[in-house]
C-alpha positions in Angstrom: 84.7 58.4 87.9 82.1 61.2 87.2 82.5 64.3 89.6 79.6 66.4 90.6 80.6 70.1 89.9 78.4 71.2 92.7 80.2 69.0 95.2 83.7 70.0 93.7 82.6 73.8 93.9 81.6 73.2 97.8 84.8 71.6 98.5 86.8 74.4 96.9 85.1 77.1 99.0 85.4 75.1 102.2 89.0 74.7 101.4 89.6 78.2 101.0 87.5 79.5 104.0 88.4 76.6 106.1 85.1 77.3 107.5 81.9 75.3 106.5 79.5 78.0 107.6 81.3 80.8 105.6 81.5 78.5 102.5 77.9 77.7 102.6 76.8 81.5 103.0 78.8 82.2 99.9 77.0 79.5 98.0 73.6 80.5 99.4 72.8 77.3 100.8 72.6 75.8 104.5 75.7 74.4 106.2 74.1 71.2 106.6 73.5 71.1 102.6 77.3 71.9 102.0 78.5 69.3 104.4 76.3 66.8 102.6 77.8 67.7 99.3 81.3 67.2 100.6 80.3 64.0 102.4 78.9 62.7 99.2 82.3 63.8 97.3 84.4 62.2 100.0 82.4 58.7 99.6 82.6 58.9 95.8 86.4 59.3 95.9 86.9 56.9 99.0 89.1 59.4 100.7 88.4 61.9 103.4 89.2 65.5 102.2 88.8 67.2 105.6 89.6 66.7 109.2 86.9 68.3 111.3 87.5 68.9 115.0 86.5 71.5 117.5 88.8 74.1 116.2 87.3 73.9 112.8 88.4 72.1 109.5 91.7 71.3 107.9 92.5 69.6 104.5 93.7 66.0 104.8 96.6 65.0 102.7 94.2 63.6 100.1 92.3 67.1 100.2 95.7 68.9 99.4 96.4 66.7 96.5 92.8 67.0 95.2 92.8 70.9 95.5 94.7 72.2 92.5 93.1 69.5 90.0 89.7 70.2 91.5 90.2 74.0 90.7 91.4 73.3 87.3 88.3 70.8 86.7 85.9 73.6 87.9 87.3 76.2 85.5 87.3 74.0 82.7 83.6 73.0 83.4 82.8 76.8 83.5 84.5 77.4 80.2 82.6 74.7 78.6 79.3 76.2 79.9 80.3 79.6 78.8 81.3 78.5 75.3 77.8 77.2 74.7 75.5 79.5 76.5 77.6 82.8 76.6 79.8 83.1 73.4 79.1 86.7 73.4 79.4 87.6 77.0 81.7 90.7 77.8 84.8 90.2 79.4 84.6 91.0 83.0 87.4 92.9 84.4 88.2 94.3 87.7 90.5 97.1 88.9 92.1 98.0 92.2 94.3 101.0 93.4 91.5 103.3 93.0 93.1 106.6 94.2 95.7 106.2 91.4 93.0 106.0 88.7 93.3 102.7 87.0 90.3 103.3 84.9 92.3 106.1 83.0 94.5 103.5 81.3 92.0 101.0 80.9 89.6 103.4 79.3 92.3 104.5 76.9 93.1 101.0 75.7 89.4 100.0 75.4 88.5 103.2 73.1 91.0 101.9 70.7 89.8 98.4 70.3 86.2 98.0 69.0 86.3 94.3 69.7 86.8 94.7 73.4 83.4 94.3 75.4 84.2 94.8 78.8 82.1 94.6 82.0 84.0 96.8 84.7 84.3 96.0 88.4 85.8 97.6 91.3 87.8 95.3 93.6 88.9 96.4 97.0 92.6 95.5 96.7 95.0 92.7 95.3 94.0 89.8 97.4 90.2 90.1 97.0 90.5 90.5 93.1 92.9 87.6 93.0 90.5 85.6 94.9 87.6 86.5 92.3 89.9 85.6 89.4 90.6 82.1 90.8 86.8 81.6 91.6 86.0 82.5 88.1 83.9 85.5 89.1 86.0 87.7 86.9 88.1 87.1 83.7 90.8 89.8 84.2 92.1 92.3 86.4 94.2 95.6 86.2 96.2 97.1 88.8 99.7 97.0 90.7 100.8 93.5 91.3 103.0 92.5 94.2 104.2 89.3 95.9 102.8 87.2 97.2 100.7 86.2 94.1 98.5 83.1 94.5 99.4 80.3 91.9 97.5 79.9 89.0 97.5 83.5 87.8 99.4 85.1 85.0 100.4 88.7 85.0 102.0 91.1 82.5 103.6 94.5 83.1 102.0 97.2 80.8 102.7 100.4 82.2 105.3 102.3 84.3 103.8 105.6 85.3 106.0 108.4 86.7 104.9 109.4 90.3 104.7 113.0 91.7 104.9 114.3 95.2 101.6 115.9 96.1 101.7 118.4 99.2 100.1 121.4 100.8 100.7 124.5 99.2 102.0 125.7 102.7 104.6 122.8 102.7 108.1 124.3 103.0 109.1 122.4 99.6 105.7 123.3 97.8 107.6 126.0 95.8 110.2 124.0 94.3 110.2 123.1 90.6 111.1 119.4 91.3 112.1 117.4 94.4 114.3 114.5 94.9 112.8 111.8 97.2 115.3 112.1 99.8 114.3 115.8 100.4 111.1 114.4 101.8 112.7 112.7 104.6 111.5 115.2 107.3 108.2 115.3 106.2 105.2 113.3 107.2 103.9 110.7 104.5 100.2 110.8 104.5 98.4 107.6 103.5 94.9 106.6 102.8 94.8 103.4 105.1 97.5 101.5 106.9 100.9 102.1 105.4 101.8 98.2 105.7 98.8 97.3 103.5 99.9 100.0 100.7 102.8 98.2 99.1 104.0 100.9 97.0 104.1 103.6 99.7 105.6 101.3 102.1 108.5 100.5 99.9 108.9 104.1 98.7 109.2 105.1 102.7 111.4 102.4 103.4 113.8 103.0 100.6 114.0 106.6 100.8 114.1 106.5 104.9 110.8 108.5 105.2 110.8 108.2 109.0 107.1 109.6 110.0 103.7 108.8 108.6 100.2 109.4 109.2 97.1 107.7 108.0 93.4 107.7 107.8 90.5 106.2 106.1 90.4 106.0 102.3 87.1 108.1 101.7 88.0 109.1 98.1 90.3 111.7 96.3 88.4 114.8 97.8 88.9 114.0 101.3 92.3 112.7 100.6 93.4 116.1 99.2 91.5 118.1 101.9 93.4 116.1 104.5 96.8 117.1 102.8 95.9 120.8 102.3 95.3 121.2 106.1 98.7 120.0 107.2 102.0 121.6 105.8 104.0 118.7 107.0 102.2 116.1 104.9 102.9 114.9 101.4 101.8 111.9 99.5 102.4 110.2 96.2 100.2 110.1 93.0 100.9 109.3 89.5 101.6 112.5 87.4 98.5 112.5 85.2 96.0 111.3 87.6 93.2 114.1 87.0 92.7 116.1 90.3 89.5 117.7 91.3 89.7 121.6 91.9 91.3 121.6 95.3 92.7 124.9 96.5 96.0 124.7 98.6 97.5 121.6 96.9 100.8 121.5 94.8 101.8 118.5 92.6 105.7 118.6 92.4 107.7 116.1 90.2 110.0 113.7 91.8 113.6 113.3 90.2 116.8 111.6 90.4 115.4 109.0 90.7 111.7 109.4 89.7 109.3 106.9 91.2 107.7 104.6 88.9 104.1 102.9 89.6 103.8 99.6 87.7 100.6 98.7 86.3 99.9 95.1 85.2 97.3 92.9 83.7 96.4 89.8 85.7 94.2 86.6 84.6 93.9 83.0 85.0 96.1 80.8 82.8 92.9 80.1 80.6 89.6 81.9 80.4 87.6 84.3 78.0 88.2 84.3 74.5 88.6 88.0 74.7 91.8 87.7 76.8 94.3 87.6 73.9 92.6 90.7 72.3 92.7 92.5 75.7 96.7 91.7 76.1 97.5 92.6 72.7 95.7 95.9 72.9 97.8 96.8 76.1 101.2 95.4 74.4 100.3 97.8 71.3 99.3 100.8 73.5 102.3 100.4 75.5 104.7 100.4 72.5 103.0 103.4 70.9 103.0 105.4 74.1 106.5 104.1 75.3 105.0 103.2 78.6 107.5 100.6 79.7 110.6 102.8 79.3 112.7 102.5 82.6 116.2 103.8 83.1 117.8 102.5 86.3 120.1 105.5 86.7 117.3 107.7 86.7 114.1 105.8 87.9 113.1 103.8 90.9 111.1 100.6 90.5 110.4 98.7 93.5 109.3 95.4 92.0 111.8 94.3 89.3 111.0 90.6 90.3 107.5 91.0 88.9 108.3 92.2 85.4 109.1 88.9 84.0 105.8 88.9 81.5 106.6 92.3 79.8 110.1 93.6 80.6 110.6 97.3 81.0 112.5 99.0 78.0 115.7 100.5 79.3 116.1 104.0 77.6 
């Protein structure tokens, strides 16, 4: 049986959105055209893939069984086309966690590897980047991975970066040469967004019993630092070597006993662009050269040990 990939793509988008209108909009076709593609696919398979009712659409048992193989078939078809038409296409890589400067590490690795031709993007968050990977819109991604992670994606831990406390120069602890995380319990954790959507900060607050927090919109580093500077009760966390703009009234203080580590990972589909192996190898080499994966559980705090299976931290 020959499958029409346009019909398969329509099915996959409808299965993800569970809404024919939104799936049709993403494909830039009418809802009627999308419905016809799915109906033809169902006719060809001899099975109903969706239950349609006034509440919307749901996958049938046959639709659930068809989902994963259909995604694999579309990925294979995209790769076959790319192998013929785009043998020299740059590797499309997205990043997230923008306040923590993911481009620093990516640029550092890319600069050492002449064969890496990268086309860079800017994802909003892990779920949106993961969806783009599964759709084939990008080839790889770089940021902090945390559960739940969709099936069909592979990740590798490539850097553990020490995190400092950043606070107003008027904060009572601003003159300390270093701080233990527990010393921040009476301060207010300032977050650029809802705390429950910022996994690293949420886990830090929970583990070290930071009781109070305040949040605002993520409007970039300048706005983030300005909000910290005007309130002597607030603090936040940033990787130690994030370049900061010239912001008066701000102190960056190292955290010790334990030092929190921010875990950066590569994320990709199980099969994909021919430059993926080179990208992974470049990160592995740079991690070894710069001792990026050193970790001492007696001195460091790492909130996601369950996600280090594809690149174990090196205990020092």
